[in-house]
C-alpha positions as CSV (number, residue, x, y, z in Angstrom):
1,M,-9.0,-23.0,-17.8
2,L,-6.8,-25.6,-19.6
3,S,-5.1,-28.5,-17.9
4,L,-1.5,-29.1,-18.8
5,T,0.7,-31.9,-17.6
6,G,4.3,-33.1,-17.9
7,G,6.5,-31.6,-20.7
8,A,3.7,-29.4,-22.0
9,L,3.4,-27.7,-18.6
10,S,7.2,-27.1,-18.4
11,I,7.4,-25.7,-21.9
12,T,4.4,-23.5,-21.5
13,A,5.6,-22.1,-18.1
14,A,9.0,-21.4,-19.4
15,A,7.7,-19.7,-22.6
16,I,5.3,-17.5,-20.6
17,F,8.2,-16.5,-18.3
18,V,10.5,-15.6,-21.1
19,V,7.9,-13.6,-23.0
20,T,6.9,-11.8,-19.9
21,L,10.5,-11.0,-18.9
22,V,11.3,-9.7,-22.4
23,L,8.3,-7.3,-22.2
24,V,9.2,-6.2,-18.7
25,V,12.8,-5.4,-19.7
26,A,12.1,-4.0,-23.2
27,Q,8.9,-2.1,-22.3
28,P,7.9,-1.7,-26.0
29,R,6.2,1.6,-26.7
30,G,6.3,2.5,-23.0
31,L,4.3,-0.6,-22.0
32,S,4.1,-0.6,-18.2
33,I,5.9,-3.3,-16.3
34,G,2.7,-3.8,-14.4
35,W,0.7,-4.5,-17.5
36,S,3.3,-6.9,-18.9
37,A,3.5,-8.9,-15.6
38,A,-0.3,-8.9,-15.3
39,G,-0.7,-10.2,-18.8
40,G,1.8,-13.0,-18.2
41,A,-0.1,-13.9,-15.0
42,A,-3.4,-13.9,-16.8
43,L,-2.0,-16.1,-19.5
44,A,-0.6,-18.5,-16.9
45,L,-3.9,-18.7,-15.2
46,S,-5.9,-19.3,-18.4
47,L,-3.5,-22.1,-19.5
48,G,-3.5,-23.8,-16.1
49,V,0.1,-23.1,-15.3
50,V,-1.0,-21.5,-12.0
51,D,-4.4,-21.6,-10.3
52,L,-6.4,-19.3,-8.0
53,A,-4.9,-20.9,-4.9
54,N,-1.5,-19.8,-6.2
55,V,-2.7,-16.2,-6.4
56,S,-3.4,-16.3,-2.7
57,A,-0.1,-17.9,-1.9
58,V,1.9,-15.3,-4.0
59,W,0.0,-12.4,-2.5
60,S,0.9,-13.6,1.0
61,I,4.5,-13.4,-0.2
62,V,4.6,-10.1,-1.9
63,W,2.1,-7.8,-0.2
64,N,4.3,-6.7,2.6
65,A,7.3,-6.2,0.3
66,T,5.4,-4.1,-2.3
67,L,3.6,-1.9,0.2
68,T,6.8,-1.3,2.1
69,F,8.7,-0.4,-1.0
70,V,6.0,2.0,-2.2
71,A,5.9,3.7,1.3
72,V,9.7,4.1,1.3
73,I,9.7,5.6,-2.2
74,I,6.9,8.0,-1.1
75,I,9.0,9.1,1.8
76,S,12.0,9.5,-0.5
77,L,10.0,11.6,-3.0
78,V,8.7,14.0,-0.2
79,L,12.2,14.4,1.3
80,D,13.7,15.0,-2.2
81,R,11.2,17.7,-3.0
82,I,12.1,19.7,0.1
83,G,15.8,19.4,-0.6
84,F,16.8,16.8,2.0
85,F,19.1,14.8,-0.3
86,K,20.6,17.9,-2.0
87,W,21.3,19.4,1.5
88,S,23.0,16.1,2.5
89,A,25.2,16.0,-0.7
90,L,26.2,19.6,-0.3
91,H,27.2,19.0,3.3
92,M,29.4,16.1,2.2
93,L,31.1,18.1,-0.5
94,H,31.7,21.0,1.9
95,A,33.1,18.6,4.5
96,A,35.7,17.4,2.0
97,R,37.1,20.9,1.8
98,G,38.3,20.7,-1.8
99,N,39.9,17.3,-1.6
100,T,38.4,15.3,-4.5
101,L,39.4,11.9,-3.1
102,R,37.8,12.7,0.2
103,A,34.7,14.0,-1.6
104,F,34.5,10.8,-3.6
105,I,34.6,8.7,-0.4
106,Y,32.1,11.0,1.3
107,V,29.7,10.7,-1.6
108,L,30.0,6.9,-1.3
109,V,29.2,7.1,2.4
110,L,26.1,9.2,1.7
111,G,25.0,6.8,-1.1
112,A,25.4,3.8,1.3
113,L,23.3,5.6,4.0
114,V,20.6,6.6,1.6
115,A,20.5,3.1,0.1
116,A,20.2,1.6,3.7
117,L,17.3,3.8,4.7
118,F,15.5,4.7,1.4
119,A,16.2,1.6,-0.7
120,N,18.7,1.2,-3.6
121,D,16.2,2.8,-6.1
122,G,16.0,6.0,-4.1
123,A,19.8,6.2,-3.7
124,A,20.5,5.6,-7.4
125,L,17.6,7.6,-9.0
126,I,17.5,10.6,-6.6
127,L,21.1,11.0,-5.4
128,T,22.9,10.5,-8.7
129,P,21.5,13.5,-10.6
130,I,22.1,15.7,-7.5
131,V,25.8,14.6,-7.3
132,Y,26.3,15.1,-11.1
133,E,24.7,18.6,-10.9
134,Q,27.1,19.6,-8.1
135,M,30.1,18.2,-9.9
136,R,29.3,20.2,-13.0
137,A,28.7,23.3,-10.9
138,L,32.2,22.9,-9.6
139,G,33.5,22.9,-13.1
140,F,34.3,19.2,-13.5
141,E,34.5,18.0,-17.0
142,R,32.3,15.0,-18.0
143,R,35.3,12.6,-17.7
144,E,36.0,13.9,-14.2
145,A,32.3,13.8,-13.1
146,L,31.6,10.3,-14.5
147,P,33.4,8.5,-11.6
148,F,31.1,10.2,-9.1
149,V,28.0,9.3,-11.2
150,M,29.0,5.6,-11.8
151,A,30.1,5.2,-8.2
152,A,26.8,6.6,-6.8
153,G,24.9,4.1,-8.9
154,F,27.2,1.2,-8.0
155,I,27.2,1.8,-4.3
156,A,23.4,2.1,-4.2
157,D,23.1,-1.7,-5.0
158,T,26.3,-3.1,-3.4
159,T,25.4,-1.5,0.0
160,S,21.6,-2.3,-0.1
161,L,22.1,-5.2,2.2
162,P,21.9,-4.0,5.8
163,L,18.2,-3.6,6.5
164,V,15.1,-5.3,5.3
165,V,13.9,-2.0,3.7
166,S,17.2,-1.4,1.9
167,N,16.1,-3.3,-1.2
168,L,12.8,-4.8,-2.5
169,V,14.7,-8.1,-2.8
170,N,15.5,-8.0,0.9
171,I,11.8,-7.5,1.8
172,V,10.6,-10.3,-0.4
173,S,13.2,-12.8,1.0
174,A,12.7,-11.7,4.6
175,N,8.9,-12.0,4.3
176,F,9.2,-15.4,2.5
177,F,11.4,-16.9,5.2
178,H,9.7,-15.0,8.1
179,I,12.9,-13.1,9.1
180,G,12.3,-10.2,11.5
181,F,13.8,-6.7,11.1
182,V,16.3,-7.1,13.9
183,T,17.3,-10.7,13.1
184,Y,17.9,-9.7,9.5
185,A,20.0,-6.6,10.4
186,A,22.1,-8.5,12.9
187,T,23.2,-10.8,10.1
188,M,23.5,-8.5,7.2
189,A,24.6,-5.1,8.7
190,P,28.2,-6.4,9.3
191,V,28.3,-8.0,5.9
192,D,27.1,-4.7,4.3
193,L,30.0,-2.9,6.0
194,V,32.4,-5.3,4.2
195,A,30.6,-4.8,1.0
196,F,31.0,-1.0,1.4
197,V,34.7,-1.1,2.2
198,S,35.4,-3.4,-0.7
199,S,33.2,-1.3,-3.0
200,V,35.2,1.8,-2.1
201,G,38.4,0.0,-2.8
202,V,37.5,-1.3,-6.2
203,L,35.9,2.0,-7.2
204,Y,39.0,4.0,-6.2
205,V,41.4,1.6,-8.1
206,F,39.2,1.8,-11.2
207,Y,38.5,5.6,-11.3
208,R,41.5,7.0,-9.4
209,R,43.2,8.4,-12.6
210,S,40.0,10.3,-13.6
211,L,39.8,12.2,-10.3
212,P,41.3,15.7,-10.2
213,A,43.3,16.4,-7.1
214,R,41.4,19.5,-5.9
215,Y,38.2,21.5,-6.4
216,D,37.1,25.0,-5.3
217,H,34.6,24.1,-2.6
218,S,33.9,27.8,-2.1
219,A,31.9,27.7,-5.4
220,L,29.4,25.4,-3.8
221,M,26.1,26.7,-2.6
222,E,25.4,26.7,1.1
223,P,23.5,23.5,2.2
224,R,20.7,25.5,3.9
225,S,19.9,27.1,0.6
226,A,18.8,23.7,-0.7
227,V,16.0,23.4,1.9
228,R,12.7,24.5,0.4
229,D,10.6,24.1,3.5
230,A,12.4,24.4,6.8
231,R,9.4,23.3,8.9
232,L,8.9,20.1,6.9
233,F,12.6,19.5,6.7
234,R,12.8,19.5,10.6
235,A,9.7,17.3,10.8
236,G,11.3,14.9,8.3
237,W,14.2,14.2,10.7
238,V,11.7,13.5,13.5
239,V,9.6,11.1,11.3
240,L,12.8,9.3,10.2
241,G,13.9,8.8,13.8
242,V,10.6,7.5,14.9
243,L,10.4,5.3,11.8
244,L,13.8,3.7,12.6
245,A,12.7,3.1,16.2
246,A,9.4,1.5,14.9
247,Y,11.4,-0.8,12.6
248,L,13.4,-2.0,15.6
249,V,10.4,-2.9,17.7
250,S,8.4,-4.3,14.7
251,E,9.9,-7.8,15.1
252,P,9.1,-8.3,18.9
253,L,5.7,-6.8,18.3
254,G,5.1,-9.1,15.3
255,L,4.3,-6.1,13.0
256,P,5.1,-6.3,9.2
257,V,7.6,-3.6,8.3
258,S,5.0,-2.1,5.9
259,V,3.0,-0.9,8.9
260,P,5.6,1.6,10.2
261,A,6.7,2.5,6.7
262,S,3.2,3.3,5.6
263,A,2.5,5.3,8.7
264,A,5.6,7.4,8.2
265,A,4.7,8.0,4.5
266,A,1.2,9.0,5.5
267,V,2.5,11.5,8.1
268,L,4.8,13.1,5.6
269,L,2.1,13.3,3.0
270,L,-0.2,15.0,5.5
271,L,2.5,17.5,6.5
272,A,3.3,18.1,2.8
273,A,-0.3,19.0,2.1
274,R,0.3,22.2,4.1
275,S,3.5,23.0,2.3
276,D,4.1,25.3,-0.6
277,A,7.3,23.5,-1.6
278,L,5.6,20.4,-3.0
279,S,2.3,18.8,-3.8
280,S,1.4,15.8,-1.7
281,S,-1.1,14.6,-4.3
282,K,1.7,14.7,-6.9
283,A,4.1,12.7,-4.7
284,L,1.3,10.1,-4.2
285,R,0.7,9.9,-7.9
286,E,4.4,9.5,-8.6
287,A,4.7,6.6,-6.2
288,P,5.6,3.3,-8.0
289,W,2.1,1.7,-7.7
290,K,2.9,-0.4,-10.8
291,I,5.2,-2.3,-8.6
292,V,2.2,-3.8,-6.8
293,T,0.8,-5.2,-10.1
294,F,4.3,-6.2,-11.2
295,S,5.1,-8.1,-8.1
296,L,1.9,-10.1,-8.0
297,G,1.9,-10.7,-11.7
298,M,5.7,-11.5,-12.1
299,Y,5.7,-13.8,-9.1
300,L,2.7,-15.7,-10.3
301,V,4.6,-16.3,-13.6
302,V,7.6,-17.5,-11.5
303,F,5.3,-19.7,-9.4
304,G,4.3,-21.3,-12.7
305,L,8.0,-22.4,-13.1
306,R,7.7,-24.0,-9.6
307,N,4.5,-25.8,-10.5
308,A,6.1,-27.1,-13.7
309,G,9.0,-28.5,-11.6
310,L,11.6,-26.3,-13.2
311,T,12.8,-25.1,-9.8
312,A,13.2,-28.7,-8.6
313,Y,16.5,-28.9,-10.4
314,L,17.9,-25.9,-8.6
315,S,16.7,-27.5,-5.3
316,S,18.6,-30.6,-6.0
317,V,21.8,-28.7,-6.9
318,L,21.4,-26.7,-3.7
319,R,20.8,-29.8,-1.6
320,S,24.0,-31.3,-3.0
321,G,25.9,-28.1,-2.4
322,S,24.8,-27.9,1.2
323,H,27.1,-30.8,2.1
324,S,30.2,-29.0,0.7
325,G,30.6,-26.6,3.6
326,V,29.5,-23.0,4.4
327,V,32.0,-21.2,2.2
328,P,31.4,-23.2,-1.0
329,L,27.6,-23.0,-0.4
330,A,27.7,-19.2,0.0
331,L,29.8,-18.8,-3.2
332,M,27.6,-21.2,-5.2
333,S,24.3,-19.7,-4.0
334,G,25.5,-16.1,-4.3
335,F,27.1,-16.3,-7.7
336,G,24.3,-18.4,-9.0
337,A,21.7,-15.8,-7.9
338,A,24.0,-13.0,-9.3
339,V,24.3,-14.6,-12.7
340,M,20.6,-15.3,-12.9
341,S,19.8,-11.7,-11.8
342,A,22.1,-10.3,-14.5
343,V,20.5,-12.4,-17.2
344,M,16.8,-12.3,-16.2
345,N,16.5,-9.5,-13.6
346,N,16.8,-9.7,-9.8
347,M,13.1,-9.6,-9.0
348,P,12.1,-13.0,-10.4
349,T,15.5,-14.3,-9.4
350,V,15.0,-13.8,-5.7
351,L,11.7,-15.7,-5.7
352,I,13.1,-18.5,-7.8
353,G,16.0,-18.7,-5.4
354,A,13.6,-18.7,-2.4
355,L,11.4,-21.4,-3.9
356,S,14.4,-23.5,-4.6
357,I,15.8,-23.1,-1.1
358,H,12.4,-24.0,0.3
359,G,12.2,-27.1,-1.9
360,A,15.7,-28.2,-1.0
361,H,14.7,-28.9,2.6
362,V,18.1,-27.9,4.0
363,A,18.3,-26.9,7.6
364,G,20.5,-25.2,10.1
365,I,23.5,-23.2,9.0
366,A,23.2,-24.4,5.4
367,H,19.7,-23.0,5.2
368,T,20.8,-19.6,6.7
369,T,23.7,-19.4,4.4
370,A,21.7,-20.2,1.3
371,V,18.9,-17.7,2.2
372,Y,21.3,-14.7,2.8
373,A,23.6,-15.6,-0.1
374,N,20.6,-15.6,-2.4
375,V,19.9,-12.0,-1.2
376,V,23.5,-10.9,-1.7
377,G,23.6,-12.3,-5.2
378,A,20.2,-10.7,-6.1
379,D,21.3,-7.4,-4.6
380,L,24.8,-7.2,-6.3
381,G,24.2,-9.3,-9.4
382,P,22.2,-6.6,-11.2
383,K,25.5,-4.6,-11.5
384,F,26.8,-7.1,-14.1
385,T,24.3,-6.0,-16.8
386,P,21.9,-3.1,-17.5
387,I,18.9,-5.5,-17.4
388,G,19.8,-6.8,-14.0
389,S,17.3,-4.5,-12.3
390,L,14.6,-2.2,-13.4
391,A,16.2,0.6,-11.4
392,T,19.4,0.3,-13.5
393,L,17.5,0.7,-16.7
394,L,15.7,3.8,-15.3
395,W,19.0,5.1,-13.9
396,L,20.6,4.9,-17.4
397,H,17.6,6.8,-18.8
398,V,17.9,9.5,-16.2
399,L,21.7,9.9,-17.0
400,E,20.9,10.1,-20.7
401,T,18.6,13.0,-20.1
402,K,21.6,14.7,-18.4
403,G,23.7,14.2,-21.5
404,I,25.6,11.1,-20.2
405,K,25.3,8.2,-22.6
406,I,26.6,4.9,-21.2
407,S,26.4,2.1,-23.8
408,W,25.4,-1.4,-22.7
409,G,28.8,-2.7,-23.7
410,Q,30.6,0.0,-21.5
411,Y,28.3,-0.8,-18.6
412,F,28.9,-4.5,-18.9
413,R,32.7,-4.2,-19.1
414,Q,32.8,-2.0,-16.0
415,G,30.1,-3.9,-14.2
416,V,31.9,-7.2,-14.4
417,V,35.3,-5.8,-13.4
418,L,33.8,-3.9,-10.4
419,T,31.3,-6.4,-9.2
420,V,33.1,-9.8,-9.3
421,P,35.6,-8.9,-6.5
422,V,33.0,-7.1,-4.4
423,L,30.6,-10.0,-4.7
424,A,33.3,-12.6,-3.8
425,I,34.5,-10.6,-0.8
426,T,31.0,-10.0,0.5
427,L,30.0,-13.7,0.2
428,L,33.1,-14.8,2.0
429,A,32.3,-12.2,4.7
430,L,28.8,-13.6,4.9
431,A,30.1,-17.2,5.3
432,G,32.5,-16.2,8.0
433,W,29.8,-14.1,9.9
434,V,27.2,-16.9,9.7
435,M,29.7,-19.3,11.2
436,V,30.4,-16.9,14.0
437,V,26.8,-16.2,15.0
438,R,25.2,-19.6,14.2
């Protein structure tokens, strides 16, 4: 292992980070994000940018987040295979009774609920193709179906704030700052409601002219026909109810959220093993295990930036901003995290933000504001650009397989127009709520 100091350490840490990030985003020749991050971590270790003690420190930060995320995605995959989400979407479209605006809002409500319980990735990647399929079945042209597709992807991120499990970013931050499930929800659930209302508003203003007035809801298939295994479908509701209750008691019991999430995933996999509707082994194989390697590897690379002192500047900026008041601090921290997420992906951004907040040594309401604003920015910032999150890149790929080609320029133009007002309103709501509950 080499020993670097001073400027050489900073340059090396920054170079490893940039190269690793480029490989993670570009994924040349299908290179797994796990292998890219692991390679960056190995290089950082060999060059002395990080050491073995840092590996232990990073694992203590990411293990709960990554295992929870994997468990939630497994739950989503099982439920998707038995028609749970298609059943839900059909119910929403039937409930709108042919009114397209009402259907648009109902789909956004469903997207927000799915994002809250099954993470933003599940909402964007599972729900969006289902919604598009139903819009086409109703005879919508591509131009008319596109608002539903774009809105479903947008709402998945902007409303992934309310629970610790709603976004991998949330889990990492809550784990880093030792925030329990109930404590987190008490702060962010009201803020998420504001984010949802503002998202609905900007999406309606942006897409209202593309929405037809009516559709023939009698052409929709019956929701019950989407269910592929009635026994497992009913069991899924029970498991979800017990899981939510377990989340609520996890904080007073001192349990990591990965424990109830993993238990629920295991129960559903056991039940699925006796079902003809899906293969539990296939669902297990399709789980995002590469996220475990990616989280450990990428965060080790980010930890190298911290060792090189490159996060110290952000800490000093944050320390200065903490004296300006709650509202300016929330806007500064939130928009800072959002821009960083848009440029270099939200996963490394949230840890850089967390390390910077920790290094700033701010306390009280300033600390609380900075922590939650960092989460808001990392959750919503990815909507600015396609590279803001890995889920967005995969989402765009899924849409392309459906014949919907959205260029990066088109995505950026719409992303900025839609996200800036929602982000600003959400951060102002956060600042106001933090002052109320402090």
